[in-house]
FIDORO-711908 format. One record per residue (C-alpha): residue in three letters; x, y, z. Coordinates in Angstrom, 2 decimals, always signed. Layout:
BEGIN
  res        x        y        z
  ala        X        Y        Z
...
//
This chain:
BEGIN
  res        x        y        z
  unk   +39.19   +10.84   -12.25
  unk   +38.45    +7.49   -13.55
  unk   +36.12    +5.57   -11.60
  unk   +38.49    +2.50   -10.91
  unk   +40.36    +5.30    -8.89
  unk   +37.59    +6.84    -6.94
  unk   +37.39    +6.48    -2.98
  unk   +35.13    +3.91    -2.07
  unk   +32.64    +4.76    -0.04
  unk   +31.61    +1.98    +2.62
  unk   +27.53    +3.35    +3.40
  unk   +24.81    +3.91    +1.58
  unk   +24.46    +6.95    +4.16
  unk   +27.75    +8.62    +3.26
  unk   +27.26    +8.74    -0.28
  unk   +25.73   +12.24    +0.06
  unk   +29.00   +13.87    +2.30
  unk   +30.52   +16.20    -0.59
  unk   +34.03   +14.08    -0.35
  unk   +32.48   +11.51    -1.43
  unk   +31.74   +12.97    -5.13
  unk   +33.35   +14.55    -7.45
  unk   +32.17   +15.90   -10.95
  unk   +31.51   +13.70   -14.01
  unk   +34.59   +14.64   -16.70
  unk   +33.39   +16.80   -19.05
  unk   +34.62   +14.76   -22.32
  unk   +32.35   +11.93   -20.79
  unk   +29.18   +10.54   -21.88
  unk   +26.27    +9.39   -20.70
  unk   +24.28    +6.36   -22.06
  unk   +20.99    +6.23   -21.12
  unk   +18.83    +3.04   -22.21
  unk   +15.15    +1.77   -21.46
  unk   +12.33    -0.63   -22.94
  unk    +9.85    +1.55   -24.84
  unk    +6.32    +0.66   -23.73
  unk    +7.65    -1.36   -20.77
  unk    +4.51    -0.68   -18.69
  unk    +2.46    -2.35   -21.15
  unk    +4.97    -5.33   -21.64
  unk    +5.30    -5.64   -17.81
  unk    +1.03    -5.50   -17.63
  unk    +0.77    -8.41   -20.05
  unk    +2.97   -10.45   -17.93
  unk    +6.43    -9.94   -19.40
  unk    +8.00    -8.77   -16.23
  unk   +10.77   -11.01   -16.20
  unk   +11.81   -10.06   -20.20
  unk   +11.75    -6.51   -19.14
  unk   +14.12    -6.79   -16.70
  unk   +16.52    -9.00   -18.98
  unk   +15.99    -6.43   -21.52
  unk   +17.01    -3.77   -19.49
  unk   +20.08    -5.85   -18.17
  unk   +21.64    -7.01   -21.52
  unk   +23.66    -4.34   -22.44
  unk   +25.53    -4.10   -19.23
  unk   +26.62    -7.63   -20.00
  unk   +27.44    -6.78   -23.69
  unk   +29.39    -3.54   -22.41
  unk   +31.19    -5.43   -19.57
  unk   +32.03    -8.10   -22.45
  unk   +33.65    -5.42   -24.77
  unk   +35.58    -3.73   -22.03
  unk   +36.72    -7.26   -20.74
  unk   +35.57    -5.96   -16.89
  unk   +32.72    -5.16   -15.26
  unk   +34.08    -2.47   -12.92
  unk   +32.64    +0.33   -14.60
  unk   +29.91    +2.80   -13.75
  unk   +26.89    +1.72   -14.52
  unk   +23.16    +1.82   -12.66
  unk   +20.53    -0.71   -13.11
  unk   +16.92    +0.82   -13.01
  unk   +14.49    -2.30   -13.66
  unk   +13.75    -1.44   -17.62
  unk   +17.23    -0.04   -18.57
  unk   +20.74    +1.50   -17.57
  unk   +22.31    +4.35   -17.04
  unk   +26.17    +4.25   -18.01
  unk   +29.13    +6.49   -17.90
  unk   +31.26    +6.30   -20.27
  unk   +34.91    +7.90   -20.97
  unk   +35.64    +9.27   -24.66
  unk   +38.10    +6.67   -25.37
  unk   +35.40    +4.01   -25.22
  unk   +32.61    +5.91   -26.49
  unk   +32.56    +4.47   -30.14
  unk   +32.84    +0.91   -29.61
  unk   +30.61    +1.44   -26.51
  unk   +27.79    +3.01   -28.78
  unk   +28.12    +0.25   -31.74
  unk   +27.98    -2.10   -29.11
  unk   +24.73    -0.65   -27.81
  unk   +23.39    -0.54   -30.85
  unk   +23.63    -3.82   -31.66
  unk   +22.21    -5.06   -28.54
  unk   +18.92    -3.15   -29.05
  unk   +19.00    -5.01   -32.38
  unk   +19.60    -8.48   -30.83
  unk   +16.85    -7.66   -28.25
  unk   +14.34    -6.68   -30.47
  unk   +15.02    -9.73   -32.17
  unk   +15.01   -12.02   -29.34
  unk   +12.09   -10.39   -26.92
  unk   +10.32    -8.11   -29.67
  unk   +11.34    -5.52   -27.03
  unk   +12.10    -1.90   -28.16
  unk   +15.59    -0.58   -26.46
  unk   +15.73    +2.98   -26.82
  unk   +19.42    +3.81   -26.62
  unk   +20.58    +7.59   -26.22
  unk   +23.99    +9.13   -25.92
  unk   +24.16   +12.80   -24.37
  unk   +27.85   +14.18   -24.16
  unk   +28.37   +15.53   -20.46
  unk   +29.80   +18.75   -22.24
  unk   +26.56   +19.68   -23.05
  unk   +24.88   +19.27   -19.50
  unk   +27.80   +21.68   -18.21
  unk   +27.37   +24.30   -21.03
  unk   +23.85   +24.82   -19.59
  unk   +25.37   +24.64   -15.94
  unk   +23.63   +21.13   -14.95
  unk   +25.07   +19.65   -12.41
  unk   +26.21   +15.63   -12.41
  unk   +28.70   +14.31    -9.77
  unk   +29.54   +10.47    -9.10
  unk   +30.69    +8.11    -6.24
  unk   +31.92    +4.87    -6.04
  unk   +29.75    +2.51    -3.15
  unk   +31.15    -0.83    -2.48
  unk   +29.07    -3.17    -2.30
  unk   +31.14    -6.35    -1.87
  unk   +34.38    -7.27    -3.09
  unk   +33.13    -8.32    -6.64
  unk   +31.36    -5.43    -7.41
  unk   +31.35    -1.43    -7.22
  unk   +28.21    +0.64    -7.53
  unk   +28.05    +4.07    -9.21
  unk   +26.65    +6.78    -7.27
  unk   +25.23    +9.40    -9.49
  unk   +24.21   +12.97    -8.08
  unk   +22.86   +16.04    -9.53
  unk   +19.74   +16.70   -11.87
  unk   +22.14   +16.54   -15.35
  unk   +20.62   +12.80   -15.17
  unk   +17.50   +13.88   -15.11
  unk   +17.90   +16.66   -17.84
  unk   +19.56   +13.73   -20.01
  unk   +17.05   +11.46   -19.68
  unk   +14.69   +14.05   -20.64
  unk   +16.92   +14.68   -23.65
  unk   +17.04   +11.21   -24.88
  unk   +13.24   +10.62   -24.03
  unk   +12.01   +13.66   -25.97
  unk   +10.11   +13.38   -29.18
  unk   +12.27   +13.41   -32.21
  unk   +15.38   +13.23   -30.04
  unk   +18.59   +13.78   -31.97
  unk   +20.38   +12.02   -29.01
  unk   +19.13    +8.32   -29.89
  unk   +21.73    +6.08   -31.37
  unk   +20.24    +5.37   -35.37
  unk   +23.01    +2.76   -36.19
  unk   +26.31    +1.05   -36.11
  unk   +29.74    +3.08   -37.26
  unk   +31.35    -0.79   -37.81
  unk   +28.89    -3.32   -38.80
  unk   +31.26    -5.65   -37.31
  unk   +30.79    -5.37   -33.95
  unk   +28.57    -7.42   -32.08
  unk   +26.56    -7.60   -28.66
  unk   +28.46   -10.58   -26.48
  unk   +26.00   -11.69   -23.83
  unk   +27.91   -14.50   -22.30
  unk   +27.79   -14.33   -18.69
  unk   +23.93   -13.30   -18.15
  unk   +22.18   -15.87   -16.05
  unk   +18.36   -16.05   -15.10
  unk   +18.73   -19.57   -12.47
  unk   +16.85   -18.74    -9.64
  unk   +13.34   -18.72    -8.70
  unk   +11.32   -15.89    -7.54
  unk   +12.34   -14.51    -4.18
  unk    +9.24   -14.83    -1.68
  unk    +9.76   -11.68    +0.83
  unk   +10.66   -13.17    +4.15
  unk    +8.13   -10.45    +5.70
  unk    +5.11   -10.96    +3.39
  unk    +5.81    -7.61    +0.82
  unk    +8.62    -6.77    -1.31
  unk    +8.22    -3.18    -1.94
  unk    +9.92    -1.55    -4.87
  unk   +10.39    +1.95    -3.58
  unk   +11.72    +5.14    -5.58
  unk   +12.01    +8.67    -3.59
  unk   +13.13   +11.66    -5.16
  unk   +13.69   +14.84    -3.07
  unk   +12.16   +18.22    -3.71
  unk   +15.27   +20.39    -4.25
  unk   +13.35   +23.86    -4.27
  unk   +11.65   +22.83    -1.07
  unk   +14.43   +20.95    +0.81
  unk   +17.54   +23.18    -0.24
  unk   +20.24   +21.08    -1.14
  unk   +18.99   +17.32    -1.65
  unk   +22.13   +15.72    -0.44
  unk   +21.46   +17.19    +3.19
  unk   +17.85   +15.89    +3.25
  unk   +18.77   +12.34    +2.17
  unk   +20.99   +12.41    +4.84
  unk   +18.18   +12.96    +7.15
  unk   +15.54   +10.70    +5.06
  unk   +17.46    +7.58    +4.57
  unk   +17.83    +6.89    +8.70
  unk   +14.35    +7.98    +9.17
  unk   +13.57    +5.01    +6.36
  unk   +15.86    +2.68    +8.31
  unk   +13.93    +3.37   +11.10
  unk   +10.28    +2.13   +10.15
  unk   +11.56    -0.61    +7.70
  unk   +14.32    -1.99   +10.01
  unk   +18.05    -3.03    +9.69
  unk   +19.66    -4.29    +6.52
  unk   +19.39    -8.07    +8.04
  unk   +15.71    -7.22    +8.59
  unk   +14.65    -5.60    +5.00
  unk   +17.25    -7.30    +2.62
  unk   +15.03    -8.64    +0.12
  unk   +17.45   -11.47    -0.83
  unk   +17.96   -14.31    +2.00
  unk   +19.56   -17.75    +1.76
  unk   +16.68   -19.36    +3.31
  unk   +14.26   -18.58    +0.37
  unk   +16.56   -18.83    -2.90
  unk   +15.78   -21.73    -4.73
  unk   +17.43   -22.82    -8.30
  unk   +14.68   -22.50   -11.09
  unk   +12.91   -25.26   -12.24
  unk   +11.45   -22.67   -14.62
  unk   +11.82   -23.79   -18.29
  unk   +11.10   -19.97   -19.52
  unk   +13.66   -18.95   -16.95
  unk   +16.37   -21.26   -18.55
  unk   +15.91   -20.93   -22.29
  unk   +15.63   -17.29   -21.51
  unk   +19.10   -17.56   -20.73
  unk   +20.06   -19.92   -23.64
  unk   +18.05   -17.64   -25.79
  unk   +20.00   -14.63   -24.48
  unk   +23.81   -15.83   -24.74
  unk   +23.07   -17.82   -28.18
  unk   +21.30   -15.19   -29.62
  unk   +19.21   -17.97   -31.41
  unk   +15.59   -19.87   -30.29
  unk   +16.10   -22.79   -31.84
  unk   +19.00   -24.74   -33.93
  unk   +22.03   -26.73   -32.43
  unk   +23.83   -24.20   -30.63
  unk   +20.89   -23.11   -28.85
  unk   +19.72   -26.38   -27.78
  unk   +23.27   -27.83   -26.33
  unk   +23.42   -24.34   -24.78
  unk   +20.08   -25.09   -23.04
  unk   +20.90   -28.61   -22.39
  unk   +24.45   -27.59   -20.75
  unk   +22.44   -25.19   -18.42
  unk   +19.97   -27.60   -17.22
  unk   +23.04   -29.70   -16.61
  unk   +24.68   -27.03   -14.21
  unk   +21.56   -26.23   -12.60
  unk   +21.56   -30.06   -11.87
  unk   +24.97   -30.02   -10.22
  unk   +24.35   -27.11    -8.42
  unk   +21.31   -27.86    -6.98
  unk   +22.86   -31.07    -5.34
  unk   +25.90   -29.11    -4.26
  unk   +23.81   -26.63    -2.55
  unk   +21.35   -29.72    -0.57
  unk   +24.39   -32.05    +0.24
  unk   +27.17   -29.23    +0.73
  unk   +29.31   -30.82    -1.71
  unk   +32.40   -28.19    -2.63
  unk   +31.76   -28.48    -5.91
  unk   +33.99   -25.55    -7.72
  unk   +33.25   -23.78   -10.97
  unk   +35.60   -21.10   -11.97
  unk   +36.10   -19.20    -8.36
  unk   +32.81   -20.29    -6.94
  unk   +32.34   -22.72    -4.51
  unk   +28.99   -24.14    -5.63
  unk   +27.88   -25.11    -2.01
  unk   +28.28   -21.32    -1.24
  unk   +26.81   -20.18    -4.20
  unk   +23.56   -18.31    -2.28
  unk   +25.96   -16.64    -0.24
  unk   +27.26   -15.21    -3.56
  unk   +24.15   -13.62    -4.48
  unk   +23.00   -12.04    -1.14
  unk   +26.86   -10.53    -1.07
  unk   +26.60    -8.57    -4.56
  unk   +22.99    -8.12    -4.90
  unk   +22.16    -4.70    -6.32
  unk   +18.76    -3.79    -4.40
  unk   +19.60    -0.24    -3.41
  unk   +20.87    +2.41    -5.51
  unk   +21.29    +6.35    -6.24
  unk   +20.78    +7.87    -9.31
  unk   +19.36   +11.10    -8.84
  unk   +16.46    +9.12    -7.09
  unk   +17.05    +6.60    -3.78
  unk   +16.09    +3.18    -4.92
  unk   +15.52    +0.41    -3.34
  unk   +13.81    -3.07    -2.92
  unk   +12.81    -3.83    +0.30
  unk   +11.15    -6.90    +2.16
  unk    +9.03    -5.53    +4.78
  unk    +5.47    -7.08    +6.83
  unk    +2.42    -4.87    +5.65
  unk    +2.29    -2.86    +8.69
  unk    +5.69    -1.81    +8.07
  unk    +5.25    -0.73    +4.59
  unk    +1.92    +1.42    +5.64
  unk    +4.03    +3.24    +8.25
  unk    +6.31    +3.73    +5.59
  unk    +3.84    +5.05    +2.99
  unk    +2.18    +7.58    +5.61
  unk    +5.58    +8.72    +6.41
  unk    +6.30    +9.56    +2.60
  unk    +2.80   +10.96    +2.38
  unk    +3.20   +13.23    +5.22
  unk    +6.99   +14.45    +3.54
  unk    +5.39   +14.74    +0.10
  unk    +2.38   +16.95    +1.41
  unk    +5.33   +19.31    +3.26
  unk    +6.69   +19.56    -0.22
  unk   +10.13   +17.81    +0.88
  unk    +9.63   +14.62    -2.36
  unk    +7.80   +12.68    -4.51
  unk    +7.76    +9.14    -4.44
  unk    +6.90    +5.87    -6.11
  unk    +6.50    +2.24    -4.60
  unk    +4.88    -0.77    -6.31
  unk    +3.91    -3.55    -3.58
  unk    +4.91    -7.46    -4.81
  unk    +5.11   -10.69    -2.45
  unk    +8.19   -11.38    -4.29
  unk   +11.41   -10.14    -5.72
  unk   +13.14   -11.19    -9.05
  unk   +16.69   -11.60    -9.34
  unk   +18.79   -11.36   -12.91
  unk   +22.70   -12.27   -12.63
  unk   +25.60   -11.05   -14.49
  unk   +29.01   -12.68   -14.14
  unk   +31.91   -11.65   -16.01
  unk   +34.27   -14.88   -17.01
  unk   +37.40   -13.13   -17.32
  unk   +37.23   -11.79   -14.02
  unk   +35.58   -12.40   -10.91
  unk   +33.15    -9.09   -11.00
  unk   +29.37    -9.81   -10.92
  unk   +26.25    -8.29    -9.97
  unk   +22.92    -9.52    -9.09
  unk   +20.04    -7.39   -10.38
  unk   +17.30    -6.76    -7.79
  unk   +13.62    -5.82    -8.89
  unk   +10.51    -6.39    -7.29
  unk    +7.91    -8.69    -8.76
  unk    +5.21    -7.84   -11.23
  unk    +6.69    -4.55   -12.63
  unk    +8.57    -3.32    -9.46
  unk   +10.73    -0.14   -10.13
  unk    +9.31    +0.33   -13.74
  unk    +5.61    +0.86   -11.84
  unk    +7.14    +2.62    -9.34
  unk    +8.41    +4.67   -11.68
  unk    +5.63    +5.52   -13.10
  unk    +3.95    +6.42    -9.64
  unk    +6.55    +8.54    -8.69
  unk    +6.49   +10.52   -12.47
  unk    +2.49   +10.94   -12.23
  unk    +2.68   +12.86    -8.68
  unk    +5.75   +15.01   -10.42
  unk    +3.60   +16.04   -13.26
  unk    +0.48   +16.96   -10.74
  unk    +3.00   +19.63    -9.17
//
């Protein structure tokens, strides 16, 4: 069943119900990307560039597919994408060109691997998917089953044969139009912004879906409801004044670091930011495409991608120090009982990277924790798993 035709799930808590998920078609492919050496890049202060490199491939595919309503998950330094067989050849060329452009523009190596779903099924691995409605502008894919972990292992293995090595059509180019980076880092309204990743330990918990059904309410009891833990609050959103953020957008969209095209785009971005700041400050009803600029902050909250499930439960949450410590105590207890593995990274802010599809009303605002967020939480999670 195509992603567009899947029944819509309204609440994250319901994604583990059997009727909400269907097998990924065996003729499809899984594309997995990640920034090699992302931890080292983050430690050197390049966490924003790592986020950008992770998200640009989605913008390129959205432009190639002429829509953003397809199954993908952002993981901080990369993405996971489910691709139908009829679009795989074009998608591979777009992703490979995105890899080349990211290396040229940001000096970061994007690993891109393609795994046939059929090969996972031949080895009896499960991979299912569903569709969670985040807003009228964005549907998020839910990916379930150990197949996604196996695919990632195959892609990241030494000498992997699943890595893309070239473009078949040299004329194909990645188009990053629609990528924007115009918001300041967002301070936590509770003091701490936590990147959290939780993975049920299936041998201990039996069917992991049943465990997640009970785990999520327990987490919410500690961190509060959505209004309390949502990391994006309109009162804390500000258009950026950072030259480097705006230059990153100009560089990505033009695929140049200098020259007339680059500078014209940069000046245009600065003008748009100035107009938007005026609209927000004075509540001016200025329309750009289908956006009312005076309501722009509400759009960011509405379609923010701050929690997801792709084989692990991922969340960026705003919490007090006390709540975070209580959460860690609970997770550590569950880990000691053999029920789960977890990773978390604490910052005082969240980051937002925005993708807007100009041909439709589709948009998504990727949220990550400051100073490394998901990438460093994943490092902690993997270290726990390796010790078992």
